[in-house]
C-alpha positions as CSV (number, residue, x, y, z in Angstrom):
1,M,24.6,-17.4,-10.6
2,R,21.2,-16.1,-11.7
3,I,20.8,-14.2,-8.4
4,V,24.3,-12.5,-8.9
5,L,23.4,-11.6,-12.4
6,S,20.1,-10.2,-11.3
7,L,21.8,-8.1,-8.7
8,L,24.3,-6.8,-11.2
9,I,21.5,-5.9,-13.6
10,L,19.6,-4.1,-10.8
11,I,22.7,-2.2,-9.8
12,Y,23.4,-1.2,-13.4
13,S,19.8,-0.1,-14.0
14,S,19.7,2.0,-10.8
15,A,23.0,3.6,-11.8
16,V,21.6,4.4,-15.2
17,F,18.4,5.8,-13.6
18,S,20.4,8.0,-11.2
19,A,22.4,9.6,-14.1
20,V,21.4,12.8,-15.8
21,T,21.1,12.0,-19.5
22,I,22.4,14.6,-22.0
23,S,20.9,14.1,-25.4
24,E,20.5,16.2,-28.6
25,S,17.2,17.5,-27.4
26,F,18.4,18.4,-23.9
27,K,17.6,21.9,-22.7
28,V,17.5,22.0,-18.9
29,E,17.1,19.7,-16.0
30,H,15.8,21.2,-12.7
31,Q,15.2,18.0,-10.8
32,V,18.8,16.9,-10.8
33,K,19.4,13.3,-9.5
34,L,22.2,13.5,-7.0
35,S,23.9,11.7,-4.1
36,Y,25.1,13.5,-1.0
37,T,27.2,12.8,2.1
38,L,28.8,14.6,5.0
39,S,32.4,13.8,5.4
40,K,35.5,15.0,7.3
41,Y,37.6,14.7,4.1
42,A,38.4,17.9,2.3
43,S,40.2,16.1,-0.6
44,L,38.4,14.3,-3.4
45,N,41.1,11.5,-3.4
46,E,40.6,10.9,0.3
47,L,36.8,10.9,-0.2
48,L,37.0,8.3,-3.0
49,A,39.4,6.1,-1.0
50,A,37.3,6.1,2.1
51,P,34.2,4.0,2.7
52,V,31.5,6.7,2.3
53,E,27.8,6.2,2.6
54,W,26.0,8.2,-0.2
55,H,22.3,9.1,0.0
56,S,20.3,9.5,-3.2
57,S,17.9,12.4,-3.6
58,T,16.8,15.2,-5.9
59,Q,17.5,17.9,-3.2
60,I,19.5,18.5,-0.1
61,P,17.7,17.9,3.2
62,T,16.2,21.0,4.7
63,D,18.0,20.9,8.1
64,L,21.5,20.0,6.8
65,R,23.9,22.2,8.8
66,P,27.5,20.8,8.5
67,V,29.6,21.2,11.6
68,A,33.3,20.5,11.2
69,K,32.4,18.5,8.1
70,Y,32.1,19.0,4.3
71,L,29.0,18.4,2.3
72,W,29.8,16.5,-0.9
73,L,27.4,16.1,-3.8
74,K,27.8,13.6,-6.6
75,I,26.0,13.9,-9.9
76,A,26.3,11.2,-12.6
77,L,26.3,12.6,-16.2
78,H,25.6,10.5,-19.3
79,N,26.3,12.1,-22.7
80,T,24.5,10.2,-25.4
81,N,25.6,12.6,-28.2
82,N,28.2,11.7,-30.7
83,S,30.0,15.0,-30.2
84,L,31.6,17.1,-27.5
85,T,28.7,18.6,-25.5
86,P,29.1,21.7,-23.3
87,V,26.7,22.0,-20.3
88,L,26.4,24.5,-17.4
89,V,25.6,23.4,-13.9
90,S,24.0,26.3,-11.9
91,I,23.9,26.4,-8.1
92,N,20.9,28.6,-7.4
93,N,22.1,30.3,-4.2
94,N,24.5,33.2,-4.7
95,L,25.2,33.4,-0.9
96,I,27.0,30.1,-0.5
97,D,30.4,30.7,1.0
98,A,32.5,28.3,-1.0
99,V,32.1,25.6,-3.7
100,T,34.8,23.4,-5.2
101,A,33.8,21.4,-8.3
102,Y,35.6,18.3,-9.6
103,H,34.7,16.8,-12.9
104,V,35.9,13.2,-13.1
105,R,36.0,11.9,-16.7
106,P,37.4,8.6,-18.1
107,N,40.9,9.0,-19.5
108,H,41.1,12.6,-18.7
109,P,42.6,14.6,-15.8
110,I,40.2,15.8,-13.1
111,F,38.9,19.3,-13.9
112,S,38.5,21.4,-10.7
113,L,37.5,25.0,-9.9
114,D,36.7,27.1,-6.8
115,M,33.9,29.7,-6.4
116,G,31.6,31.2,-3.8
117,D,31.0,34.5,-2.2
118,A,33.8,34.0,0.3
119,L,36.2,34.2,-2.7
120,P,36.9,37.1,-5.1
121,L,34.9,37.2,-8.3
122,I,38.0,36.9,-10.4
123,K,38.4,33.2,-9.3
124,R,35.1,32.3,-10.9
125,P,35.3,30.6,-14.3
126,L,32.4,32.6,-15.6
127,K,32.1,36.2,-14.2
128,Y,28.4,35.9,-13.5
129,E,26.5,36.9,-10.5
130,S,25.4,33.3,-10.2
131,L,27.4,30.2,-9.3
132,V,27.9,28.4,-12.6
133,V,30.1,25.4,-13.4
134,P,31.0,25.0,-17.1
135,L,31.6,21.4,-18.2
136,E,32.5,19.7,-21.4
137,L,31.2,16.1,-21.8
138,Q,33.0,13.7,-24.1
139,P,30.8,11.9,-26.7
140,Q,29.2,8.7,-25.6
141,T,30.7,8.8,-22.1
142,R,29.7,8.7,-18.5
143,S,31.3,11.1,-16.0
144,H,30.8,12.3,-12.4
145,L,30.6,15.8,-11.0
146,Y,31.6,16.2,-7.4
147,L,30.7,19.4,-5.5
148,Q,32.2,20.2,-2.2
149,I,30.1,22.9,-0.5
150,S,30.9,24.7,2.7
151,D,28.8,27.3,4.4
152,E,28.4,28.4,8.0
153,G,24.6,28.2,8.0
154,V,22.0,25.8,6.7
155,I,23.1,24.8,3.2
156,T,20.5,25.5,0.5
157,A,21.8,24.7,-3.0
158,P,19.2,23.9,-5.6
159,L,20.9,22.6,-8.7
160,A,20.0,22.8,-12.4
161,I,21.8,21.6,-15.5
162,W,21.5,23.8,-18.6
163,E,22.3,23.7,-22.3
164,P,24.4,26.9,-22.6
165,N,22.2,28.8,-25.0
166,E,19.1,27.9,-23.0
167,Y,20.8,29.3,-19.9
168,L,21.8,32.5,-21.6
169,Q,18.2,33.1,-22.8
170,F,17.0,32.5,-19.2
171,K,19.6,34.8,-17.7
172,S,18.8,37.5,-20.3
173,K,15.1,37.5,-19.4
174,F,15.9,37.3,-15.6
175,N,18.3,40.2,-15.7
176,L,15.9,42.3,-17.8
177,I,13.1,41.8,-15.3
178,F,15.4,42.4,-12.4
179,G,16.7,45.6,-14.1
180,I,13.1,46.9,-14.5
181,L,12.3,46.2,-10.8
182,A,15.6,47.6,-9.6
183,G,15.1,50.8,-11.7
184,F,11.6,51.2,-10.4
185,V,12.7,50.9,-6.7
186,L,15.6,53.3,-7.4
187,A,13.2,55.8,-8.9
188,L,11.0,55.5,-5.7
189,A,14.1,56.2,-3.6
190,L,15.1,59.2,-5.6
191,T,11.5,60.5,-5.5
192,N,11.4,60.3,-1.7
193,A,14.8,61.9,-1.5
194,T,13.6,64.8,-3.7
195,L,10.5,65.2,-1.6
196,Y,12.7,65.3,1.6
197,C,14.9,68.0,0.1
198,V,11.8,70.1,-0.8
199,T,9.7,69.5,2.2
200,K,12.3,68.7,4.9
201,K,9.9,66.1,6.3
202,G,11.6,63.4,8.4
203,Y,9.4,60.6,7.1
204,F,10.6,61.1,3.5
205,L,14.2,60.7,4.7
206,C,13.2,57.5,6.5
207,A,11.5,56.2,3.4
208,T,14.5,57.1,1.2
209,L,16.8,55.1,3.5
210,F,14.4,52.2,3.6
211,I,13.9,52.0,-0.1
212,A,17.6,52.5,-0.9
213,T,18.3,49.6,1.5
214,V,15.7,47.5,-0.3
215,W,17.5,48.2,-3.6
216,L,20.9,47.3,-2.2
217,F,19.6,44.2,-0.3
218,N,18.1,42.7,-3.5
219,A,21.2,43.5,-5.5
220,H,23.2,41.8,-2.7
221,I,21.2,38.5,-2.5
222,Y,20.8,38.2,-6.2
223,G,24.5,38.5,-6.7
224,F,24.6,41.8,-8.6
225,G,26.2,43.7,-5.7
226,Y,29.0,41.1,-5.5
227,R,29.5,41.3,-9.3
228,Y,29.5,45.0,-9.8
229,F,30.1,46.8,-6.5
230,Y,32.1,44.9,-3.9
231,S,33.5,41.8,-5.5
232,S,36.7,42.1,-3.4
233,W,35.0,42.9,-0.1
234,Q,34.1,39.4,1.1
235,W,33.3,40.6,4.7
236,F,30.3,42.6,3.5
237,Q,29.3,39.8,1.2
238,Q,29.2,37.5,4.2
239,Y,27.5,39.8,6.7
240,G,25.4,42.1,4.3
241,Q,22.3,40.0,4.3
242,G,21.9,40.0,8.1
243,M,22.8,43.6,8.5
244,M,20.5,44.9,5.8
245,M,17.6,42.7,6.9
246,F,17.9,44.2,10.4
247,L,18.2,47.7,9.0
248,L,15.1,47.3,7.0
249,S,13.0,46.4,10.0
250,A,14.6,49.2,12.0
251,L,13.7,51.8,9.3
252,L,10.2,50.4,8.6
253,L,9.0,50.8,12.2
254,P,9.3,54.7,12.3
255,A,8.0,55.0,8.7
256,L,4.8,53.1,9.7
257,S,4.5,55.1,12.9
258,Y,4.4,58.2,10.8
259,C,1.7,56.7,8.5
260,S,-0.5,55.5,11.3
261,G,-0.1,58.6,13.4
262,K,0.8,56.4,16.4
263,S,4.2,55.4,17.9
264,L,4.2,51.6,17.2
265,L,5.8,49.3,19.8
266,A,6.1,52.3,22.1
267,H,6.6,52.0,25.9
268,P,6.7,54.7,28.6
269,K,10.2,53.4,29.8
270,L,11.6,53.3,26.2
271,T,12.8,56.8,25.4
272,K,13.9,57.7,21.9
273,R,17.5,57.8,23.1
274,K,17.3,54.3,24.6
275,V,15.8,52.9,21.4
276,I,18.5,54.4,19.2
277,L,21.2,53.1,21.5
278,A,19.7,49.6,21.6
279,T,19.4,49.6,17.8
280,L,23.1,50.6,17.4
281,C,24.2,47.9,19.9
282,L,22.2,45.2,18.1
283,F,23.6,46.3,14.7
284,L,27.2,46.1,16.0
285,L,26.5,42.7,17.5
286,I,25.1,41.5,14.2
287,A,28.2,42.8,12.4
288,F,30.7,41.0,14.6
289,L,29.1,37.7,15.6
290,P,30.0,34.6,13.5
291,V,28.2,34.7,10.2
292,S,25.6,32.0,10.9
293,Q,24.8,33.4,14.4
294,S,24.7,36.9,13.0
295,L,22.2,36.0,10.3
296,L,20.0,34.0,12.6
297,L,20.0,36.8,15.2
298,A,19.1,39.5,12.5
299,L,16.3,37.3,11.1
300,S,14.9,36.5,14.6
301,I,14.7,40.1,15.6
302,S,13.2,41.2,12.3
303,F,10.7,38.3,12.5
304,I,9.6,39.3,16.0
305,V,9.3,43.0,15.1
306,S,7.2,42.2,12.0
307,V,4.8,40.0,14.0
308,L,4.4,42.7,16.6
309,I,3.9,45.4,14.0
310,I,1.1,43.3,12.4
311,Y,-0.5,42.8,15.8
312,T,-0.3,46.5,16.7
313,L,-1.7,47.7,13.4
314,A,-4.6,45.3,13.6
315,R,-5.7,47.1,16.7
316,V,-5.2,50.6,15.3
317,N,-8.3,52.5,14.2
318,H,-7.0,54.3,11.1
319,K,-8.5,55.0,7.7
320,S,-5.4,53.5,6.0
321,R,-5.3,50.5,8.3
322,N,-5.7,48.0,5.4
323,I,-2.8,49.4,3.5
324,L,-0.7,49.6,6.6
325,I,-1.4,45.9,7.3
326,A,-0.6,45.0,3.7
327,I,2.8,46.7,4.1
328,A,3.5,44.8,7.3
329,L,2.4,41.5,5.7
330,C,4.7,42.1,2.8
331,H,7.6,42.7,5.3
332,F,6.6,39.6,7.2
333,I,6.8,37.4,4.1
334,V,10.2,38.7,3.0
335,I,11.5,38.1,6.5
336,S,9.8,34.7,7.2
337,Y,11.0,33.1,4.0
338,P,14.8,33.3,4.6
339,F,14.1,32.8,8.4
340,T,12.3,29.5,7.9
341,V,15.0,28.4,5.4
342,E,17.7,29.2,7.9
343,L,15.8,27.2,10.6
344,G,15.6,24.3,8.2
345,V,11.8,24.3,8.1
346,Q,11.7,24.4,4.3
347,S,14.0,23.8,1.4
348,G,14.7,25.5,-1.8
349,S,16.2,28.9,-2.5
350,F,14.1,32.1,-2.7
351,L,16.6,33.3,-5.3
352,N,15.3,31.0,-8.0
353,H,12.7,33.6,-9.2
354,L,12.0,37.3,-8.9
355,G,8.8,36.9,-6.9
356,Y,10.7,37.7,-3.7
357,F,11.9,41.0,-5.2
358,G,8.4,41.7,-6.4
359,I,7.1,41.6,-2.8
360,F,9.7,44.2,-1.8
361,V,8.5,46.4,-4.8
362,V,4.9,46.2,-3.6
363,E,6.0,47.1,0.0
364,A,8.1,50.1,-1.1
365,T,5.3,51.3,-3.5
366,L,2.6,51.2,-0.8
367,L,4.8,52.9,1.7
368,S,5.7,55.7,-0.7
369,Y,2.0,56.1,-1.6
370,L,1.0,56.4,2.1
371,L,3.7,58.9,2.9
372,I,2.9,61.1,-0.1
373,R,-0.8,60.9,0.8
374,L,0.2,61.8,4.4
375,Y,2.1,64.9,3.2
376,I,-0.8,66.0,0.9
377,F,-3.3,65.5,3.9
378,Q,-1.0,67.5,6.2
379,R,-0.6,70.2,3.6
380,D,-4.3,70.5,2.9
381,E,-5.0,70.5,6.7
382,K,-2.4,73.3,7.1
383,L,-3.9,75.3,4.2
384,A,-7.4,74.8,5.7
385,K,-6.2,76.0,9.1
386,Q,-4.5,79.0,7.4
387,Q,-7.6,79.8,5.5
388,Q,-9.6,79.4,8.7
389,R,-7.3,81.8,10.6
390,L,-7.3,84.2,7.6
391,A,-11.1,84.2,7.6
392,H,-11.1,84.7,11.4
393,T,-8.7,87.6,11.0
394,Q,-10.8,89.1,8.3
395,A,-13.9,88.9,10.4
396,E,-12.1,90.5,13.3
397,D,-10.8,93.3,11.0
398,A,-14.3,93.8,9.7
399,L,-15.6,94.0,13.2
400,L,-12.9,96.4,14.2
401,K,-13.6,98.6,11.2
402,E,-17.3,98.6,12.2
403,K,-16.4,99.6,15.8
404,L,-14.2,102.4,14.5
405,K,-16.9,103.7,12.2
406,L,-19.4,103.7,15.1
407,Q,-16.9,105.6,17.3
408,E,-16.4,108.2,14.6
409,Q,-20.2,108.6,14.3
410,I,-20.6,109.1,18.0
411,T,-17.7,111.5,18.1
412,V,-19.3,113.6,15.3
413,R,-22.6,113.7,17.1
414,L,-21.0,114.8,20.3
415,R,-19.2,117.6,18.5
416,V,-22.5,118.8,16.9
417,Q,-24.2,118.9,20.2
418,Y,-21.5,121.0,21.9
């Protein structure tokens, strides 16, 4: 009897430990205690009726890639307050295809909702760029939140539970900083576009397209593109990350070639026409493959290109080599982070903070600086050559005048003699 009682106490204590406690002083919980399982059941009723093995953790394993199965997360919530308490559960990955949330409360019907970037924005309970589940916890009760997550790639879904006002303050600061960074990048793009219109230099056009893609890419992965621009265009929301990541590498290569004064990754058999044709074929392949394969292909190509660029620039003897390598390293970081997440090497989402966007800002700023300096150097060199030619022409004119003067003098003398 004592053994049974001890086991019951142990089970109860572990259940209490695994629950997220919501008290009056609760603000936010980032290390959410959860249980997860992979199941063939798409219905919550079928899942609860079946013998399912749940695994306890504070995060989803890094290499979890469901195939013909559903990932289920279970979170125990314990409201110790004496009043109805609202909380927000945020899923810090805006690129998840679909999430269905079920809130199971005692003596209440199951509350359910659907969201994800494979669904229109109008279906979300809160019209945010982030995935947020609003819950109301009854006083002095325990409840369970079940999340059914489906995605074609490796699932990365860091969770956090917020007190609503705390979340609004966090999002206000987050959106303010994002707006400043996005405005700065957009200003860089407009500056390069203006310089192209004035100078007609091809590298300013290349930089304009690159920086504009940086702006759109970050708006896409942070959810603002889905919220404001193409909330009903699920195809682009699914394929946009891979397509723009590939496009960034394709545009950076000629821009760095201009800056270094050398055709990077050039080969005698690779003509300009062949390179453009191959790039278009790969772009179309990325646009029509299944989403997971498309993203993995785009990240793989971009990763290989970034490594080769760094290797090539390290061997280039150029006065701006350090800045060129810094740009290439920034690009390598922004490529390798989602690439390693997609391979299941590391966990966590790179969308939890704005440091990822900050690396893009550094890359775009250094590239713009190098191209403007390149234009100034070319302009000064052109002016110097023009001045040199002008000085040479003036010297020739002076010499010609001297010859004419001598000829006149000789002619006058000959006339005097005859």
